[in-house]
Structure formats: C-alpha cells, structure tokens
N, C-alpha and C positions, 0 to 999 in steps of 0.2 A: 575168465578173460577170453575175449575173441582173439582167435588166431588172425594175423595178417593175411589179406588175400594174396595169392600168389600173384605176380606180375603178368600182364596180359602178353600172350606169346608173340604179339607184334610189337611190343615195346622195345626200342632200340636205346643203347647209351645216347647221351647227349651229343649232338654234333654229327651224328650218322643218321642216314636215311635210305631207304629203298628207292631205287628208281624204277618206276612202272614202264609198261612197254613202250607207250609213246616217247617218254623222256629217255629210256635208255637207247631207243632206235636214233633219236634225234641228235644224243650225244655221240654216238658210235659214228654216225654219218658227219657230224661236224668235226671230229677228231680226224676221220680219214680224209676231209677236205684240206684241214690245215696240215697234214703230213704230207699229201699229195704236193702242196705248194713247196714245202721244205725240200722235198725230193727233188722238185724240178730246178732248184737253185744248188744242187749237188750236195746237201746234207744227208749223209748215209744214216740210216737208222740202227740205233743199239738198243738193247733191253736188259738193263740191270735188274737184279733180283730185288724183291720187295723187302727181304731181310739180309742184312750182312753182320759180321762181327763188329762189335761195338768199336774197336779201337781203330779198324780200318774205316768205319763210316765216319768217325769223327776226325779223321786226319786231315789236315790242310783246311780247306774252306769248310769242310763238315764240321770242325768244331763250332762253328756258330750256330748249329742246329742242335747242341747238345741238350738244350733245356726242353726241345720239342719233340724228342724221340721217345716212343715206348720200347722198354727194354725187357728182354726175355731170356731166360736161361736156357742155352742149347742142351738137350738131354744127353746127346753124343759127346761132345767135347767139353761139356761143363764150362764153356765160356758165355760171356754177355753177348746178346745179339740186340741190334736194334731194328725196328720198323723205320724205313725212311720217311723223314719229314720233307725232303726237297731232293729232287733227282740231279740237281745240277753237280753236286760235290760226287755224286756216283759215277757221273759222265767224265768229270776231270779225273777220277781215278782210273777209269778205263783208259782214257786217252795217255796217262802216265804210265801204265803198265803193259796192258795188252796190246795198245797201239803205239807205244814209245817209239817203234822204228817206222811209223807211217809218215809220209810226207807231210810237212807244214806249209801252209795252214791246215788244219784238220777240221773238218766240217762234219759235225754229227747232230743228230736229231733223236728224240725221244718223245714216248708218250706212256703215261701209266697213272697209277694212283699214289698218293702219298697220305699219310696218316700222323696227325698231330696231337700232342697232348692238349693243346689249347687251339681253339679255333680263330680265325682272323676275320674273315669275310662271312658275316651272317652267322658267326659262331660255327662254321662248317669245321669239322676235323678231319673229314676224308676229302681230299682235294685232287680232282683231276688235273694233271698237268699235260701239256705238249709243249716242246721246245726245242731249241737250237743252241749250239755252243760252237763257236769259232775259235779254235785254240792254235797259238803259235804265231798270231800276228798282234802286232802293237801299234796301231795307226788309227786316224780318224775315219779312213775308208772301211776298216772292219768294224768299228762302232757302228758307223752309219748302216752297213749292210745288214747286220743283225737286225736292227730296227726296222728297216724297210722290208726285209722278208717277212717279219712278223706282221707289219700292216697289210703287206699283200695277201697274207694267209687270212687275215680278218676280212679283207675286202672279198675273198672268195665266198664269205659266209653272209655277204649283204652288208657289211659294215663298212661303209666307205667314207664316212665323215668321222674322223678319229683326231684325238689330240694326243701329243706326246710331251709328257712334262719331265724335263731333263733336270738333272741336279747333280751336286758334287758331294756325296756323302761323306768323304774324308775331309771337307772343308772345315767344318764347324770344329771337329777334334783338333786338326790342326791349328787353328786359330787360338783355340783355348791353350793348347800346349805351348804356343809361341808366346802367350801372354803370361804364361806360369800360373794359370789358375788351377786350385786343386780343392779338395775337400767339399764343403757344404756350399761355398759361393760358386765353384765349377758347376755342381749339382743344379743349383738354383738357377744359374743363367743357361744350362741346357735345356731346363725344363721351359724356361721362358721362350727359347728360340723354337722348342718342339711345338708349343702353343701358338706360337706367331703373336706374342703377346710383347708390343714393342714398349710399352711403359715398363714392364718387368725387365726388358733388355737394358732399358735407360738405367733402371736402378741398380741392377747387379753387373752390368757391362764394364763399368770403369772407364780406362782410356779405350776401350775396344767398342764402347757403346755406340758413338757416332757411326762408325764403319759398318756394325752389324745391323744397326736400325736401317741405313741406308740400303744394305743388301736385303734385308728382310722386307723392306716396303717396294724394293724394285721387283720382287717376284711377280711375274705374269709374262706377258709377250716378250719373245727372246730379246728384240733390241734394246729395250729398257734394262732388262737384267744384264745383259753383255756390257752396256755401257757402265752399270755400277760396279761389275766385276773389273772392268779397265781402271777405273778410279779407286779402286781399293788398293790398300798396301798389303799384299799378300806374301806369305813365305814363298821362297822360289819354288819349291815343288808344287805349290798351289798356283802360283803364277802360271808354270808350264799347264797345269789342268785346265785352268781357265782358257790357256790359248787353244787346247785341244778342244774344249766344249764349243768355243766359237768355230773351230773348224767344222765340227759334226753339225752344228746348227745350218752352217752354210751349205753343206752337202745336203742336208734334208730338204732345204729350200730349194735347192738347183734341182733335185732329183725328184720330189714330191711336193710341188707348190701348193697342192690342194691341202695338205697337212697343216693343222694347227700345232705350233711348237710353241710351247711354254717353257720358262726356266725359273726354278726355285734354287736359288745357289746355296741355302742353308738348310734343306731338307735333308734328313738323315734317318727318319724313321722307318723301321723295316728293313733297310739295306745292311744285312748283317755282316757279309763278307766282301762287299764292293769296295774297289781300291780306286776307282777312277770315276769316269762318267757313268751315271746310272739314269734308268728311265722308266716311268709308269705310264701304262697306256690307258686311256679313258675314251668312252664314248659319249657324244655331247648330250647334256641333260642327265646324265647318270654319274653317281659318286662313286660307284663300284669299279674297283681296278678290273680291267680286263687282262693285265699282264703286267710283268714288270722284269727288268734285268739290267745288264751292264757289265762294266769291265771288273774283272777279279784276277786272282792269280791261281792258275790250275797246279796240278802236282809239279813239285820241284820248283816252283816260282815261275812257271811257263806263263806268259800273258794270255789272257783269254777274254772273250767277252760273249754273251749270249742273252736270249730272250727266252722267258717262260710266260706261255698263255694258260689261262685259268678255264678250262673247258665249261665247268659250271655258270660262272659269271658271263663268259662269251654267249652261251645259250640263252641267257636272261636278256641279254642286250640285242641279239641278232634277230631279224625277222623269222617268223615261225616258218620252218622249212615245209615245202608242200608234203602232203601225205599220199604215199602211193594208194591208188584204190585197190579194194579187194573184190573179187569176183569169186562166187560159189560156184564150183564145178561138181555137177552131178556124178553120182557113183558110177563107175564103169567108162568115164570118159577116155578116150584115146590118149596115152601120156604123151604122144607127139602133139596133140592139139593143146593139153595143158602146158608144155613147154612153150610153144608159140604164144599163148597169152601172157607168159611170164615177162614178155619183153616190155608190157605195158602195164600188167596187174600183178598183184600177189594173189595167188590161187588158193583158195580154200577149199580142200576136196570133201565132198560129202562121203562119209563111210558106209552109207547104207542108203537105198532109196527113202525119200522123203518129200515132204511138201517144200520144193526147193526155194519158193519165194518166203515162205515163213522161216526156213532154217536160215537163209542169207539174212534176212532182218535180225534174227536172233543172234547171229556171230558177228553181226557189224559189217557186213559186206555191202557194198554200194552197188553191185552188179551181180547178175546170175548168168550163167551160160544155158540159152536154150536154143535148141536145134542147132548147135554148133555156132551161135551168134552171140556176143556179149550183149546183154541188154541192162539198163538202169532197173532198179527195184521199182515196181509199180507199173512197168511198160508192157502191158500184155496185148 
C-alpha cells in the first residue's frame, strides 16, 4: 500500500494565508494611516497580548466570543489560555483595570491580529483589526463620534463614498421576550427575521406579526425606518433606544451629509455583545463589511461604544495605493547619496560590481543610479 505523500511545506490551515511583499506593505501602510487618524482625535493606542488566561478573556463582553477562541494549556501555570478572537473585550479589560483611574470618557485605539475558530468573511480565520473604543460616555454624541472617526479613517485611504447601516441588536430579543415567545416557535420566528422572510414572520409571529413585518419592510433609508419605529409599540427600554437611534441619525446627517445612512431595526446577526445602537460599514457596490461596532458594556458595566475596521476587507475595497519606485544603487555609492535618494525611492544596493541595467531589471527596480543621477531603466 502506498504511503500518503507528506503535505506541501507551503500548505497552511484553512482560513490562514501568507501576505506577500506588496500585500504586507499595503496592509501596514493602510493600518498606519488609520491609526494616524485615530490618534488625531485623541485616541491613545494600547496593545493587548495575543493570548490571555481563558477566564480573563471571557469575562464581561468577552463571554460572547467563547465559541471562537482557540485554547492552549499554559505549561507554566497549567491554566487554560485563549488566543483572542476580538480585541474589543481586551481593551475593555484594560480600561476597567490598568486604566480604571484615568479620566472619563476614555479614548483608546488598537491594531492587531485576531484568530478565530471559524471564519466569517471569505472564511478568513486570521483577521487584522484596527479600532477605537470610547469608554465612560453614554450619549448620542459618543455613538456618532465613534462612527464618524471610523469614516474619516476610511476616507484617508480613498474610501470617500461609504454607507452606514444602523441597527438595534437588542430589539428583536426584547420584542420576543415581551411577547412571551419561547421554544421552537421563538426559534422559528428568530430565523425568519434573520432571513428577512416576511411570509414566515407572518406565519410564526402571531400578534407581533404586523409590527414585525412593518419594521422588516421598513429597512432601508433612515427616514422610512425611523417612521416605522415611531409607529411601533415598543417596550419602554426599546422606545428609549429608538429615540437614541434617531438622535444619532440626525447627528450623522448634520456632521457628514455625504454619508448614506440606512437603518435595519431588526438586524441582530453577528452582534454578540452589543446592547444599544450598532453599525456596519459598507462601500458602495460591495457586500463585504469594512467594519462594525456599536454600544456595549465595558468592565463593571461601564457604558462604552466603539468601532472596529477589518484591514483585509478595507484593502480589497480601497484604491490601490501607489507603489514607491525602487532604484538600483551601484556598489560603492556614497551612503549620503543613498540617503538623499530615499526621500523619493526605495534604494536597492548592488552588493558587488555588476551590469547595473540587467541587475536592476532582474530585481524589479524601475530606475538605476548612473553618474549620480537617477535614470529610468532603458534610458541610456
């Protein structure tokens, strides 16, 4: 019986991939530009570890990521550790512990990789994130600020035409609770709402069906959805959230009239720990999420809101960044001359005398330094 061939050394686990030079460079530059915008709005950068003890990682909002983390036994303490699947709970932990005495509202930013058991976008399991958290403020102004700062960061990458889809993830569970729905009927109605199936909502919704159908069909431009929410008979806490949603929509319209703002009142998919207004960011003509965020409870029940941008999705949507031209520098070139060239070029030094034109072409350079003057390849 033939033995199985060993796997190719380049084979990676499903959902993981290498970034080659141009991809890695573009991602690093994009994240740097995003973080620069965050810093310009007073968001101070923190850097949580890739792994933490499981019990700390799953505290508070982190409990919602329990089914997404890889677990590893720590050989020193013999305690279980987890690889982070989302950075927001880690930032919330830092705010509630190391920065508990810092003035509020506390503005923090972060960037790094997350590893998930199951992928969401294009089956990716390694997800680069860059985001902000605004902790200690419970207001429409705070919600709008987090969204608008994220929009500005995306605009810095050339993504000027964006759409914000606002929702209230807690609304659907609250309505089902208020109606006393449980068991298979509740599950069937939740599935129908998740699938936007108006016929199934009518079948399983009972007395709630007319209102749920109205809210379901009103999803779209903000004015229509807000009007449907005003007509709906909502539990008191949800009525207050609907009012907050209208405040936020008004602030967005006033401060960024170019934004397309839509509202889907009953959307709840993927919002695992959000308690108030949540948002998903899209680019026109693309179904892939560029980011998402919203209001949640930080450590100790402290109010917080934030936004997370997905660097890989952002890169796929953004205009291709310009590539810095490379110039071959002959062996023995004065280092001061090479430093001067790096204001415009990436310098590639020939390590020994060679046919400089051929070497530049072989190494992918667009220019070569001849007699102290940068010249395009082929210009002799």
